[in-house]
N, C-alpha and C positions, 0 to 999 in steps of 0.2 A: 504494500500500500504506500502510496506516496503521501507525504504530509505537506500541507500547504496553508499558510496563513491566509486569511481573508479570501482572496480570489486566486491564490496561487495554484499551481498545477499539482496534482497528486501523483506521487510516485508509486510504483507498484512492484511488489515483490515477486519472487520466483517460485513457481512450482514447476516441478519437472513434469513432463507429460507422462502418462501412463501408457502401458501397452495393453493389448487385449487380444482375446481369442475371437473366433468367428461366432456370430450370433446363431444360436440353435433354437429351434421352436419345437412345439409338441407334435405338430403334424403339418403337412403342407400339401397344397394343390399346385401343380405347375401346369399352366395352360399355355400352349403354343398358339398364339393368336394369329390368324391369317384372314385377310380380307375375303369376304364372300360376296361383295357387291362392287359396283363399278365406281364407287366413290374414290377418294384419294387412296393411294396405296398404303393402307393402314395395316401393319403387321406388328406384332409384339409378343413378348413373353411375359406372362403374369404369374407371379408366385404368391400364393395366399397361405399364410400360416396362422395358427391360433394357439393361444394359451387358454385352457378351459378350467373352470372350477365349478363345484356343485355347492349351492347354498342351502338346498333342502331336496328331499327326494323328488326327482323329475324336473328340477329347474336349477339354473345357475347363471354364471356370467362368463365372459371371455374377452380377451383382447385379440384383435385381428391385425396383422401387419401384411401389407401388400407391396410388392415391388413390381413395377411395370417397366419393361425395357422396350424402347421403341426400335424395332428392327426394320421399319419402313421409312417413308418420307418424313421430313421434319414437319412438326405440327405447330401451328400458332395458337391452338387451344385444344383442349381435350375433355372428354367426358367418359368416365369408366362406368360401365353398368354390369350388374349381375343379379341373379335371382336366388334368394335363400331357398333351399329345398324344404325347409320346415316353416310353417306359418307362425310358429312360436319364436322365431329368431328376430331380434330387434336391434337396430343401431341406437345407442344412447348418446354417444359423444365421439366425434371424429376429429382428425387433424390433417393438415396439408391438402385439404379439398373442402368444397362445400357439399356436405353429405345430406342426402334426402332419402326418404323411404316411403313407398306407397304400396301397401300390402306386403308382398314378399319381394318386390322389386326395389333394388337399391341403386342409387346413382351418386357418383362422386365427380363433381365438376372442378376444373382448375381454379386456383386462387389467382389474384392479379399478379403475384410475384412468381408463380411457377406455370404460367400459361403456355410458354414455349417449351417444346420437347424436341430436341434435335435428334436427328437420325443416330441411333446407337446410344442415346442418353438413357439414363435410368432414373426412375422416379419412385420415391418411397412415400407411402401414406398409410393410414390405418384408422381404427376406431375401437371403442369399447362397446360391448353389447351384452344382451341378456338372451337366455334361451329357456324354452319350456319343452319338455319331452326329450329332445336330443339336439345336438349341435353339428349336423353334417355340413360339409364344406360345399360351396357352390361348384358346379361342374362346368360352367361356361361363363365367359365374359364378353363384353363388347367395348370397343373404343370408337367413339364418335358414330355410334349406331351400326358399326360393322361387327357382325357377330363372329365370335371365335370360340374355340372350345379346346378341351384337353381332358386327359384322364387323371382324376385325383389319385394321389398316393393313398394306400390304405391308411385309415385314420390312426391306428396304433403305432405305425412306424415313424420314428423320429427322423426329421430331415432338417439339415441346417438352413437357417435363414440366410439370405444374401448378406454378406458382410460389406460394410462401406468401403469404398476405395480409398486407400491411404493418400495423404497429401502432405505437403511440406510441413515444417514445424515452427512453432514460436516459443513462448515462455509465460510466466505468471505475474502475480501482483499481491499487494497487502492492504489492510484496512481494519478499523475498530468499530464497535457498535453497542447500542443499548439493548435492554431486554426485560421481560417479565417472567416470573414463575419460579417456583422453588423446587428443590429436590436433591437427593443424595448423589454422591460422586460416582461416576461410572468407573468401575475398576477394569482395566484392560485385561484381557485374557491372553495367555501365552500364545505365541504364534505357532500354528500347526503347519504340517507339511502340505504343499500344494495339492489341490485336487483337480481332477480333469475338468475340461471346459464344457464340452457338449452337454446339453440337458436332455435326458430321456423323457419320454412321455410318461406321466405318472399313472400308476394303476394300483389302487383306485385313485380318483381325483383327490388331491389334497383339499383340505377345508380352506375357504376363502379367508383373506385377512380380516381381522376385526377392525373396528373404527380406529382412526388415528387417535393416539393418546395426546393429552395436553402438552406433555413435555417428553420428547422421545428419549432424553438422556436419563430420566428417572428410572432407577432400578435396572439400568442396562450396563453391559460391559462394552467398552470401546474396542473397535477392531484394531488389531496391531498389525501394521504393514511389515511383513518379514524382511523386505528389502531395507527399509529405513532402520528397523530393529537391528539388523546385522551390522549396518554402518555404525550405529551408535555404540553397539557392544564392542566393536573393534577398537574404540578409543579408550584411553585410560580412565577408569571410573564410569564409563558410559553404560555399563550393565545396570547401573542404578536406575536409569530411566528408559532402558531399551524396550521395556514392555509397555510403554506409554502409547496410548492411541493417538495417531496422527492422521491427517486427511490425505487422500490420494487426489492428484491433480490431473484433469483431462484438459491439457492446454493446446491440443491440436487434433485434427481428425485422425491422424495415424495413431495417436495415443489410445484410441478406443480399441483398436484391434491388433496393433503390432507393437513390438518392442521399440523403445525410443532410446536415444543417446543419453548417457548419464547413468545415474544409479538406479533408475526405475526400469524394470524389464518386463513387468507384468501389465496386462490390460485390464479393462473394467471387469470382464467376465471372470478373469483369473482371481481378482481381488474379491469379487462377490462369492465365488466358490470357496475361497479361503475363509471368508466371513461365515459362510454356512457351516464349514467344518468347525470353526471356533464356537459357533452357536450350539452345535451338537455336543461339544465338550463342556458347555456351560450348564447343562441341565435345563432348569426352567428360566435361567437368566437370559433375556434377549440380548442381541448384539446390535449396536448402532454403528454404522459405517458412514463416514463423511466423504463426499465426493465433490470436488470443486469443478463447477461448470465454468469454463474460462476460454472462450474462443470467439467472441464477438468480432465482426468486421471492424477494422480500425481500432482494435483492442488497445486499451491503455494508451489512449491517443496523446497523452502528455508526457510519455516516457520513451526511452529508447531500449533499455535493457530487457524489457518484457513486452515489446510489440509482438503482434501475432501474425499468423499466416494469411488471414482473410482480409480483403480490402473492399470497401464499399463500392468503389468504381469497377471492381472486377467480379460482379455478381456475388459479392460476399454474403449478403443477407440470405439469399436463396440457398447458397451452399451451407451456411450456418444451420438453416432449418432442416434441409433434406439430407445433408451428409454428416451433420454433427449431432443435432438434437434428436432427430428421428431415430438414428441407430442407438443412441444412449438409452432413450426411453424404451425402445424395443427390448434391449437387454435387461434393463431394470424390471420390466414387466413380466419377465419369465417367472412362472409360478414357483420354480424351485427357490426363488429368493423372497417369497412372500412373507416369511416370518422375520426377515431382517427389518430393522428400522434404518432406512436409507435417508440420510440428511444431505440435501443438495445445497451447496454454497453457490449462489447464483451470481456470476459475473463480477468478480473483484474489480474495483476501480473503474466501473463503467458509468453509471448514472451520475455520480458526483462530478465527473468531468464535464458533464453538460451544464452544470451550475457554475463552475468556477473557471473553466479553461477554454471558453469559446473564442478566445483571442488566438488560439492555435488552429491552423487550417484543418488538420486532421480531426480535431474535435468539432469544429464547425461543420465539417462534412458529415460527421456522424449524427449531428443534430439535424441538419437540413434534410438529410435523407430519411430520418426516422429509424436508422439502422439499430441504434442502441435500444430505443424504446420498443420497437416492434420485435427485435430479437429477444429481449428480456421477457416481454409479454408472451411470446411464442413458447419460450422455454418454460415459463411458469405454468402455462396451460397444459403443455404436454407432460411435464413432470408430475403435476398434480393429478393427472389422469391415472397415474400408477398409485394405487391406494396405500402403499406403505412408504411413499416418498414424502419428506418434509422439506419444504422450500424455505431457505433463509437467504434473504437478499442482502448484498453488500451495502453497507451504509457508511463508508469512509471511517473517519476517526475524529477525535475532538480537535486535533491540530489541523484539520481540513475543513470541517463543517461546523465548528463551534461558534463562529461569529454569527450574529443575527442575520447578516446579509446572505449567509449560506444555509443556515439552519432551517428556516421556514421554507425557502424555495426548494430545498432538497426534499423535504417531506411532501410538498405539493407534487413534485415530479415523480416521486415513488408512488404516490396515490394515483396519479393520472396514468402512469405506465401499467400498474397492476389492473386498472380498469379496462385496459386493452386486452387483457388475457382472457381466454376462455375459462370462465369461472370467476373472473374479477378478483377483488381483494381477498376473497376466500382462499385463493391459491397460495397466499403468503402465510406461512406458519410463524415467521419471525424475521429478524434482521441480525446481521453480524457486523461488529466493528473491530477495528484495529488489525485486520487481517494482514499478516506479514509486516506489521509495523512495531515500533518500539515505545509507543506512548505508555507511560506508567499507569498501572491499574488504579492506584490511589496515591495522592500526595498527602501524607499524614501530618506534615509540619507547617502547612500554611493553607489558607482558604482564599478562594477567588474573591470573596466578599470582604476580605480583611483590608487593613491599611497599615502603613508604616510611616511614622512621623508625618501624619496628615495626608499621605499620598495613597491612593487606591492600589491594591495589588494588581488590578487589571491594567494599570498604565505602565507597569514594569516592561522592560524590553523583552523579557522572556514570554510573558503572558500576552502582551501586545493587544490588549483590549478584548481578548477572547473571553467568552462567558464560562469556559470550562478549563480546568487545569489537569484533568485526568480522565481516563476512559470510563470508569464506573459511573461517575456523575453524569457524563455526557450520554452514555447508553441509556441510563434510566430516564433522563429528561427527554431524550429523543424518542424513546418509546411512548411517552405521554403525548408528545406532539403527533406521532404517527396515529395513535388512537383517535386524536382529534381530527385527523385527516380522513377517518372513516375505516381504518383497519380495525379488526376485532380487538376487543379489550383483553383477549386471551393471548395475543401475540407475545412471543418471548424473544429475548435478546441473547446473543452469544457474544463473547469477547475472546479474541485470540490472545492468549497469554504466553505464547511460545517463546517470546524474546523480550518481554518487558519487565523482567524482575529487578534489574539494576541493583544487585547486591554487591558484595565485595567491599574492599576497604574504602572505596570512594563514596559509599552510601552514607548520608548524614544520619545521625542517631537522635537529633533534636533540632528544634527550630534555631535559626541563627539569632544572635543577640544584636546584630548590626542595626543601626538606625537609618542606614542608607537603603533606599528601596531596592535597587537592583542587586546590591550586595546581599541583602536579606533573602531575596528570592533565589539567587544563584546558590547561596550556601545552604538553603533549606530544602531545595527540591531534590527528590530521589532520581528523577530523570536527568542523567548527566550529559545529554547531548548538547552540542554547542548551540543548536537551534532546533526547535520542534519540527522544522521542515526537513531535517536530515533523516534519510530512510534506508541507506544502503550499507549493509554489513557494519553496523555501528560498533566502534571500539568501546569496550567497557560494559557492554550489555550482558544480561544474564537471563537464564530461564526464569519464567514467571510462575504464577500459580499453576499447579498441576491440574489436568482436566478433572472437573467434578461438576455434578448437577446442582441446580438450585443454590448457588453460593450467595446470592443477594436478591433483594426484592426486584422483580422484573427480569431477572437474568436466568435464562434456562440453563446455561452452563458456561464455565470457562473451558476453552478448547485449545488444542494445538493444531490449528489448521495449516500453518506454515511449518513443515517439519524442521526442527532445529538442526543446523548443520548444513542446510542447503543454501548455497550462495544467493545473494540478491542480484548480483551482477558482477562482471569482471572488473578488476581495478585497473586494467589496461586493455587496450583493444586486442581481441583474440579472434582471428579469422575462424569461421565456423559454418557448418551447413545447417544449423538449427534456427536460422532466422533471427538471431539475437544480436542487437546492436550494442554499442558502447556508450554508457551514460557517464558524463563527467562527475555526477554525484557519487559514483562508486570509486572515484580516483582520490586517494588520500592527499594528493598534492594540489588538488583543485581548491581555490579560495572562494568558491560559491558564486551565487547569482541573486537576483532580487527575490527569488522564491525562498531562499533560506537566509535572507538578510545579509548576503555577502559574507557568510561565515565559512570557516573550513568545514569540510564534509564529515569529518570524524570517521571515515570509512577505513576498514582494515586493508592493509596491503596484501598482495599475493592472492587475491580472490579469483576463483575460476568463473566460468560462465554461469549465468543464473541457473539455479536448480542443480548444479553439480556439487558434489560433496566438498565441503570446505572444512578441513580438519581443524585448522587454527580457530575458526569461528566457533565450532562446536565445543572445543576445549575451553574457550573463554566463557561461553554461555553456561557451561557446566560449573566452572569455578565461581562465577558471579551469580549463581542462582539465588533467587529470593522468592519464597522461603528457601533456605539452603537445602541442598541435597544431603540427606542423612545417610 
């Protein structure tokens, strides 16, 4: 996450991409579509797969995923049609098309953003549905009125869903946030050995998921990523935290289904399979797994170290929906993962940039095109359609949105964006702040409302008229403002505490006795950065509070979303094939800019590319942990 005063640009941290296995479904119908009329030469392949469950004898629900490959002439618009074999089958909610149903006949017409289908192009769409009696698969399809047909695979035989085509790679981002709700700390479970990826058809059908719980972290164990765990355990003293739950980052299309450069080698399905194995070892304790959704076009538009692969001007929004979000939700919707609590951290450093950084061309393009708002709304609707997914939207941090000029407008933007989603504001379970940032959780030795020698704390150089001096107070206040914006009063906040402990010998133990305002604040604050806008590999930082549920009013959990030890960005330019640029805020010799008050960056030297393992950083975070590592 980037931090920025007033209207500064937010920086964003790194998550390494994840790799993944091919999407597998419970059953599939492959139809080879061939034109049978004299219209345009419409031919295509259609794959129809479903995940089915039983809610009571003779009825249930299902998720259908369809992949259409255009093997004929290019189309400027399309309409897919098919007929349910059973009159008790109904479409309840669909995506990537305008879905309608009349009797047993179903039609899916293109959306404005995916109307063109080039020759050889592939289209992904799907829907949730219900069934009574049975749930047989359609045996024929039509495209633009041209009938086509094929033979369905036998229902019980598992068949892999089409996997998304890999594509170039980018990197990640940071941020802080408010929250509501109480609960015990999720204790991470030991990491199991990997389990295979394909998902067989269940027999008998597993029971459907129950309703979402108020706080997914309560009474749950956090998923332990074996890759990060092994890296942490390899460092001196690292075994003390190696079984802590950290998030996995999907920072590019290829990360969903294939290995990526750096220390993460597993994909989404691999991690979910491992989470299922951990869940089985936990007995009755559920597992919560955190997945960072991070690949908007023009991603992190105010940064360089964590720019992404998709560009607004290069069909980025359509690719984001069809090649990124659709495959992710198809995998998460597999019934074998139904008992997991999947927390989706939605688009770090995205919407706040539209409030503070429109002076930058890439951010203005994201705003003018609607790419951020439409992309986030699409992700919220699709993810929410998976009944065991909990959406938490990134909400910056106090050093970015804490000024009144940013605070209210951000809440307004979050509200209007959620309204665009299928399901509206109900698709948002909560918000997260301080992702991959270093803002202190609390400042115990001074108050933003205090004064020194007749001068307000707020007018000190460090606070700079911000209304907040730490993450907890910001997150709680921002939650209240979001509820006023129309979000549910039950929304909860998460705070990323992976790197904001600020322990060690430099941590003050009492308030300063100085009567000089700036000296008092500088000697009293536990956040030891030269400026609150510094965000890259900060020297002197430490691990913060360990992940736990219900730590404070309005806070669902403290979490480690940015895995400690993963670099925020390289301290010097490093040529790479991962699409990662060089940001001078990661250069320890850089003397700053207007975004950080022209202060030194405070970045560590010798840092590798963002998301790559940075041993020196991890060792320092461990040594300066607060609370200390026992």
